[in-house]
Legacy VTK file of the C-alpha trace (Angstrom):
# vtk DataFile Version 3.0
C-alpha trace
ASCII
DATASET POLYDATA
POINTS 270 float
-32.468 12.919 15.205
-28.969 13.577 13.861
-27.434 11.483 16.640
-29.960 8.723 15.951
-28.938 8.468 12.301
-25.284 8.392 13.360
-25.964 5.345 15.520
-27.960 3.705 12.727
-25.098 4.232 10.276
-22.501 2.935 12.742
-24.723 -0.045 13.556
-25.134 -0.926 9.868
-21.384 -0.620 9.309
-20.673 -2.847 12.320
-23.174 -5.414 11.057
-21.639 -5.488 7.560
-18.178 -5.858 9.083
-18.993 -8.542 11.644
-21.547 -10.628 9.754
-18.984 -12.371 7.474
-17.002 -13.370 10.594
-20.195 -14.634 12.238
-21.135 -16.550 9.073
-17.672 -18.134 8.896
-17.880 -19.164 12.554
-21.349 -20.693 12.154
-20.363 -22.493 8.939
-17.424 -24.118 10.718
-19.954 -26.218 12.714
-22.057 -27.246 9.720
-21.771 -30.288 7.551
-20.914 -29.941 3.900
-24.534 -30.647 2.962
-25.858 -27.925 5.269
-23.456 -25.332 3.817
-24.552 -26.011 0.241
-28.286 -26.359 0.988
-28.741 -23.574 3.568
-25.605 -21.398 3.669
-27.170 -18.593 5.748
-28.953 -20.772 8.308
-27.650 -21.753 11.715
-26.081 -25.212 12.129
-28.392 -28.021 13.189
-25.971 -28.947 15.993
-22.721 -27.648 17.404
-19.939 -30.192 17.146
-16.146 -30.034 17.073
-15.874 -32.815 14.499
-14.895 -30.401 11.708
-12.141 -28.846 13.806
-10.732 -32.231 14.793
-10.828 -33.461 11.190
-9.139 -30.391 9.715
-6.484 -30.489 12.454
-5.610 -34.058 11.537
-6.208 -34.029 7.782
-4.045 -31.060 6.765
-1.511 -31.452 9.593
-2.719 -28.112 10.955
-0.370 -28.072 13.948
2.707 -27.983 11.698
1.311 -25.148 9.591
0.357 -23.276 12.755
3.877 -23.513 14.194
5.370 -22.250 10.913
2.934 -19.339 10.732
3.560 -18.338 14.343
7.336 -18.504 13.873
7.382 -16.525 10.612
4.876 -13.917 11.816
6.473 -13.356 15.235
10.064 -13.067 13.974
9.028 -10.859 11.038
7.075 -8.420 13.209
9.826 -8.224 15.860
12.519 -7.515 13.247
10.296 -4.952 11.497
9.630 -3.112 14.762
13.292 -3.127 15.772
14.818 -1.989 12.475
12.125 0.497 11.467
11.919 2.189 14.876
15.692 2.739 15.018
15.802 3.937 11.396
12.901 6.336 11.917
14.426 7.631 15.157
17.709 8.425 13.425
16.009 10.050 10.422
13.690 12.149 12.595
16.180 13.231 15.274
19.408 13.704 13.294
19.780 15.956 10.278
22.526 15.092 7.802
23.209 15.482 4.098
21.397 12.391 2.844
18.522 12.548 5.321
15.839 13.320 2.749
17.224 10.871 0.181
17.213 7.948 2.635
13.690 8.796 3.767
12.577 8.914 0.125
14.240 5.528 -0.425
12.061 4.037 2.305
8.976 5.746 0.874
9.590 4.062 -2.477
8.547 0.848 -0.783
5.063 2.345 -0.342
4.880 3.572 -3.937
6.179 0.498 -5.776
4.596 -2.915 -5.129
7.160 -5.535 -4.220
5.381 -8.112 -6.374
6.672 -6.305 -9.473
10.154 -7.633 -8.683
9.115 -11.177 -7.914
11.385 -12.743 -10.566
14.616 -10.955 -9.470
13.665 -11.610 -5.859
13.235 -15.303 -6.592
16.657 -15.469 -8.256
18.262 -13.558 -5.386
16.903 -15.954 -2.778
18.037 -18.857 -4.947
21.616 -17.519 -5.056
21.610 -16.955 -1.289
20.309 -20.502 -0.645
17.267 -19.037 1.103
14.688 -20.483 -1.245
12.276 -22.924 0.381
13.302 -21.772 3.865
11.408 -19.947 6.582
14.375 -17.575 6.943
14.034 -16.483 3.321
10.306 -15.940 3.849
11.017 -13.773 6.890
13.532 -11.691 4.894
10.927 -11.094 2.189
8.256 -10.059 4.703
10.619 -7.696 6.525
11.716 -6.059 3.274
8.123 -5.705 2.105
6.660 -4.171 5.265
9.460 -2.047 6.685
8.591 1.012 4.558
5.157 1.435 6.137
6.631 1.076 9.625
9.337 3.701 8.977
6.733 6.070 7.530
4.461 5.739 10.575
7.274 5.925 13.143
8.811 8.949 11.412
5.527 10.832 11.704
5.138 9.748 15.316
8.612 11.012 16.244
7.617 14.389 14.813
5.015 14.727 17.574
7.535 14.150 20.366
9.392 17.221 21.685
13.162 17.160 21.230
13.566 18.567 24.729
13.196 15.002 26.005
16.298 13.959 24.079
18.319 16.954 25.246
17.363 16.417 28.888
18.402 12.763 28.667
21.742 13.648 27.084
22.408 16.197 29.835
21.894 13.366 32.318
24.569 11.355 30.499
22.502 9.137 28.161
23.986 8.049 24.849
21.990 8.152 21.613
20.947 4.525 21.967
19.968 5.054 25.604
17.798 7.999 24.558
16.079 5.721 22.052
15.787 2.740 24.402
14.976 4.419 27.739
13.173 7.626 26.727
11.617 7.308 23.283
10.756 3.601 23.094
8.336 3.611 26.079
6.463 6.525 24.471
6.147 4.615 21.188
3.783 1.924 22.455
0.692 3.193 20.567
2.597 3.497 17.286
4.323 0.152 17.785
0.994 -1.538 18.538
-0.423 -0.096 15.316
2.500 -1.370 13.238
2.546 -4.728 15.016
-1.170 -5.440 14.506
-1.192 -4.185 10.898
1.899 -6.119 9.810
0.972 -9.192 11.834
-2.344 -9.503 9.994
-0.664 -9.007 6.615
2.080 -11.546 7.280
-0.255 -14.066 8.903
-2.759 -13.989 6.023
-0.268 -13.720 3.162
-0.683 -16.446 0.573
1.344 -15.137 -2.367
4.910 -15.211 -1.024
4.690 -18.634 0.679
3.205 -20.042 -2.530
6.146 -18.717 -4.577
9.079 -19.270 -2.217
8.061 -22.361 -0.221
8.064 -25.724 -1.988
8.215 -28.211 0.901
4.888 -29.156 2.429
6.231 -29.293 5.985
7.480 -25.671 5.695
4.165 -24.218 4.564
2.044 -21.683 6.427
-1.671 -21.842 7.230
-2.868 -20.278 3.917
-0.938 -22.961 2.008
-2.445 -25.629 4.227
-5.954 -24.376 3.435
-5.140 -24.718 -0.271
-5.096 -28.501 0.088
-8.832 -28.430 0.871
-9.616 -27.110 -2.604
-10.043 -30.029 -5.000
-10.259 -29.977 -8.789
-13.907 -31.032 -8.782
-14.936 -30.605 -5.176
-14.183 -28.357 -2.191
-14.567 -29.381 1.453
-16.277 -26.200 2.590
-16.983 -27.381 6.130
-13.296 -28.113 6.772
-12.272 -24.914 5.014
-14.458 -22.758 7.254
-13.174 -24.610 10.318
-9.572 -23.986 9.277
-10.276 -20.314 8.597
-11.913 -19.962 12.002
-8.885 -21.500 13.706
-6.504 -19.250 11.778
-8.472 -16.090 12.560
-8.689 -16.682 16.314
-5.047 -15.686 17.091
-5.490 -12.408 15.187
-8.753 -11.610 16.957
-7.195 -12.334 20.352
-4.118 -10.240 19.519
-6.287 -7.306 18.475
-8.419 -7.523 21.620
-5.317 -7.325 23.808
-3.742 -4.466 21.826
-6.900 -2.650 20.670
-6.465 0.303 23.036
-2.869 0.918 21.984
-3.865 0.335 18.343
-6.577 3.014 18.422
-4.271 5.447 20.228
-1.661 4.874 17.550
-4.135 5.560 14.754
-5.140 8.882 16.318
-1.635 9.930 17.419
-0.920 13.413 16.127
-4.547 14.038 15.150
-4.874 16.732 17.821
-2.002 19.142 18.234
-1.545 20.579 21.694
LINES 1 271
270 0 1 2 3 4 5 6 7 8 9 10 11 12 13 14 15 16 17 18 19 20 21 22 23 24 25 26 27 28 29 30 31 32 33 34 35 36 37 38 39 40 41 42 43 44 45 46 47 48 49 50 51 52 53 54 55 56 57 58 59 60 61 62 63 64 65 66 67 68 69 70 71 72 73 74 75 76 77 78 79 80 81 82 83 84 85 86 87 88 89 90 91 92 93 94 95 96 97 98 99 100 101 102 103 104 105 106 107 108 109 110 111 112 113 114 115 116 117 118 119 120 121 122 123 124 125 126 127 128 129 130 131 132 133 134 135 136 137 138 139 140 141 142 143 144 145 146 147 148 149 150 151 152 153 154 155 156 157 158 159 160 161 162 163 164 165 166 167 168 169 170 171 172 173 174 175 176 177 178 179 180 181 182 183 184 185 186 187 188 189 190 191 192 193 194 195 196 197 198 199 200 201 202 203 204 205 206 207 208 209 210 211 212 213 214 215 216 217 218 219 220 221 222 223 224 225 226 227 228 229 230 231 232 233 234 235 236 237 238 239 240 241 242 243 244 245 246 247 248 249 250 251 252 253 254 255 256 257 258 259 260 261 262 263 264 265 266 267 268 269
């Protein structure tokens, strides 16, 4: 009986989590009239007209390219910088070790949006305003603290004997990181990559503030054009949201095993 109630609870949680995605997917095939008259019903017919219209109307391909570029570069830079910083902080003890680690942790304690005005002025002085490069810099600065925090904890679970054995064989510090430690970091890196990728991909606030040109916008900014002052094209909006969510769903399916291993890394101590 106890196991039965566990499955019932898990089933209800799965239903509550997946039903909004299912509703969004079904609504992407409906007409605007069907969404307003029967929002919870299935579409009368399955057609790709909404997807074709939203692709052409909001210039979806351009927004998609910008989102892919910003998200991919941001996540790669975050993984590279944070993994090397966490490796150095976890493996080498020096005078300012704790202070530098605390500096990174401040990024988790203080929301970056509190400094939006100074950040705006800084990007303006650096001529990075209204550029994808400036947007990438903002995303990297905003998400690197979480990555360092997670990698630092992950390095604590790895024995230092691996490093010493590699150095005896003639490896430098960077070779220890690149050849020994990095292959063991795949679960943690998958966790950081998926988490930050979703945050960067779905972020609406920073592109709205720092991007002014229409052709440099990301997908969330493109979806904003479907909201009118007196009317909203819900059928096109749901189609655009479905298209934008597909890359994240596919990415999670490919990296789900590494993601779950990364979440449970260090939970059981051998």
